[in-house]
C-alpha positions as CSV (number, residue, x, y, z in Angstrom):
1,X,104.3,110.7,150.7
2,X,106.7,108.3,152.3
3,X,110.2,108.0,151.1
4,X,111.0,105.2,148.2
5,X,113.1,102.4,149.8
6,X,116.6,103.0,148.4
7,X,118.3,100.0,146.8
8,X,121.7,98.4,145.5
9,X,121.5,96.2,142.5
10,X,124.6,93.7,142.9
11,X,124.8,91.7,139.3
12,X,127.4,90.3,137.6
13,X,126.3,89.2,133.8
14,X,123.8,90.1,131.4
15,X,121.4,92.4,133.8
16,X,117.9,91.5,132.5
17,X,116.6,91.0,136.2
18,X,118.5,94.8,137.0
19,X,116.4,95.6,133.7
20,X,112.6,94.1,134.9
21,X,113.4,95.9,138.3
22,X,114.3,99.3,136.7
23,X,111.4,99.2,134.2
24,X,109.0,98.2,137.3
25,X,110.3,101.3,139.1
26,X,109.9,103.4,136.0
27,X,106.4,102.0,135.7
28,X,105.2,102.9,138.8
29,X,105.0,99.2,139.9
30,X,107.8,99.0,142.5
31,X,108.5,102.0,145.1
32,X,112.0,101.8,144.9
33,X,114.8,103.7,144.1
34,X,118.1,102.2,142.4
35,X,121.0,103.9,144.1
36,X,123.6,102.0,142.8
37,X,124.6,99.0,140.8
38,X,127.5,97.1,141.9
39,X,129.3,94.5,139.7
40,X,132.4,92.2,140.3
41,X,132.8,91.7,136.6
42,X,133.8,95.6,134.8
43,X,132.9,94.3,131.5
44,X,129.3,93.0,132.7
45,X,126.3,94.0,130.3
46,X,124.3,95.4,133.3
47,X,126.4,98.4,133.5
48,X,125.2,99.2,129.9
49,X,121.8,98.5,131.0
50,X,122.3,100.8,134.1
51,X,124.0,103.7,132.0
52,X,120.9,103.7,129.5
53,X,118.8,104.4,132.8
54,X,121.0,107.1,134.4
55,X,121.8,104.7,137.4
56,X,125.0,105.2,138.9
57,X,127.4,102.1,138.8
58,X,130.5,100.7,140.5
59,X,132.6,98.1,139.3
60,X,135.2,96.2,141.3
61,X,137.4,93.3,141.1
62,X,137.9,91.2,144.2
63,X,141.2,90.0,143.3
64,X,142.3,93.8,144.0
65,X,141.4,93.5,147.3
66,X,143.2,91.3,150.1
67,X,140.4,89.8,151.1
68,X,136.2,89.2,151.2
69,X,136.3,91.6,154.3
70,X,138.3,94.2,152.9
71,X,136.2,94.6,149.7
72,X,132.6,94.5,151.3
73,X,133.9,96.6,153.9
74,X,134.4,99.2,150.9
75,X,131.2,98.3,149.6
76,X,129.1,98.9,153.2
77,X,130.7,102.0,153.1
78,X,129.4,103.0,149.8
79,X,125.8,101.9,150.4
80,X,126.1,103.9,154.0
81,X,126.8,107.0,152.2
82,X,124.2,106.6,149.7
83,X,121.3,105.4,152.3
84,X,120.7,102.4,150.9
85,X,118.0,100.5,152.3
86,X,118.2,97.0,150.7
87,X,120.7,95.2,148.8
88,X,119.1,93.1,145.7
89,X,120.9,90.3,144.2
90,X,120.5,90.0,140.3
91,X,122.5,87.4,139.2
92,X,125.6,88.2,141.4
93,X,127.7,85.0,141.2
94,X,129.6,85.8,144.7
95,X,128.8,84.4,148.1
96,X,127.6,87.4,150.6
97,X,130.1,87.5,153.4
98,X,129.5,88.6,157.1
99,X,130.2,92.5,156.5
100,X,127.2,92.9,154.5
101,X,125.0,90.0,156.0
102,X,125.4,91.9,159.6
103,X,125.3,95.4,158.3
104,X,122.1,94.3,156.2
105,X,120.7,91.8,158.1
106,X,117.3,90.4,156.6
107,X,117.8,93.1,154.0
108,X,119.6,91.1,151.2
109,X,117.0,89.0,148.6
110,X,118.5,86.8,145.4
111,X,116.6,85.3,142.9
112,X,117.6,81.8,142.0
113,X,116.2,79.8,138.9
114,X,115.2,77.0,140.5
115,X,112.6,75.5,143.3
116,X,115.3,75.9,146.4
117,X,116.5,73.9,148.0
118,X,116.4,71.8,144.7
119,X,119.6,72.6,142.7
120,X,121.5,75.6,144.7
121,X,124.6,77.1,143.4
122,X,125.5,77.5,139.6
123,X,123.7,76.6,136.6
124,X,120.5,75.8,138.6
125,X,118.8,75.5,135.2
126,X,121.2,73.0,133.6
127,X,120.8,70.9,137.0
128,X,117.5,71.0,136.9
129,X,117.3,69.6,133.3
130,X,120.3,67.0,133.6
131,X,118.1,65.5,136.9
132,X,115.1,65.2,134.7
133,X,113.1,67.1,136.9
134,X,109.2,67.5,136.0
135,X,109.1,71.1,137.0
136,X,111.2,74.0,137.1
137,X,110.6,77.3,138.7
138,X,112.1,80.3,140.3
139,X,113.0,81.0,144.0
140,X,113.0,84.6,145.7
141,X,114.9,84.3,149.0
142,X,116.4,86.1,151.8
143,X,120.3,85.7,151.7
144,X,122.4,84.3,154.5
145,X,125.7,82.5,154.9
146,X,125.3,79.9,152.7
147,X,124.8,79.1,148.9
148,X,121.2,80.0,148.2
149,X,120.0,78.9,151.9
150,X,118.0,81.8,152.9
151,X,114.5,81.8,153.8
152,X,111.9,81.6,150.9
153,X,109.9,84.6,150.3
154,X,108.0,83.2,147.0
155,X,108.2,80.6,144.5
156,X,106.5,79.9,141.4
157,X,107.0,76.6,139.4
158,X,105.9,75.2,135.8
159,X,106.0,71.9,134.1
160,X,109.1,71.0,132.1
161,X,106.8,68.9,129.8
162,X,109.6,67.7,127.6
163,X,110.7,71.2,126.8
164,X,114.4,71.9,126.0
165,X,117.0,73.7,128.0
166,X,116.3,77.0,125.8
167,X,112.6,76.9,126.0
168,X,113.0,76.3,130.0
169,X,115.2,78.9,130.5
170,X,113.0,81.4,128.4
171,X,110.1,80.5,130.7
172,X,112.4,81.0,133.5
173,X,113.4,84.5,132.7
174,X,109.7,85.3,132.0
175,X,108.9,84.0,135.3
176,X,111.8,86.0,137.1
177,X,111.2,89.7,135.4
178,X,107.8,89.5,137.0
179,X,108.0,87.7,140.1
180,X,111.1,89.5,141.5
181,X,109.6,93.2,141.2
182,X,106.3,92.1,142.6
183,X,108.3,90.2,145.7
184,X,110.1,93.3,146.3
185,X,107.2,95.5,146.3
186,X,105.5,93.6,148.9
187,X,108.6,93.1,151.1
188,X,109.1,97.0,151.2
189,X,105.7,97.8,151.6
190,X,106.0,95.6,154.8
191,X,108.9,97.2,155.8
192,X,107.2,100.5,155.9
193,X,103.7,99.6,157.5
């Protein structure tokens, strides 16, 4: 039997996508092992979710480091020690810099709540609603140096159909929680073939 893909999940908030990934692993739908949950917000709820799952966590505050290079170098070393294969961003609200991009070239993945390239950056759902767009959706993509500019892996859209923000957000989360683990499984299977 082949080794499971070792991943680190980076998150800044609630952690619902982390939860979906962890649940998919537990259900045997995602052939991976979460080695570490990393957050830049020591009070993020994702830490509680990870503790319930018995997954190691690391919280840091970027302001405690003199530069992005400094904290990314520290993170890179932690990931190296754990033999992490992939970084999975799940609501991590910071751009990834050159240190991690080089160490994990084409092995950092993000999920974004819009049909990229439309509505990159913060509050994509709000941007979608404010624009009057007829469709909303979710994009899983590779991470590069830009803000939500990496190559698309998979997208799924749906019709807004006059729904309010709460309904659109609920639909986006439902899609994210199915699409992300499935996309990761396809990536990891491809990695090992």
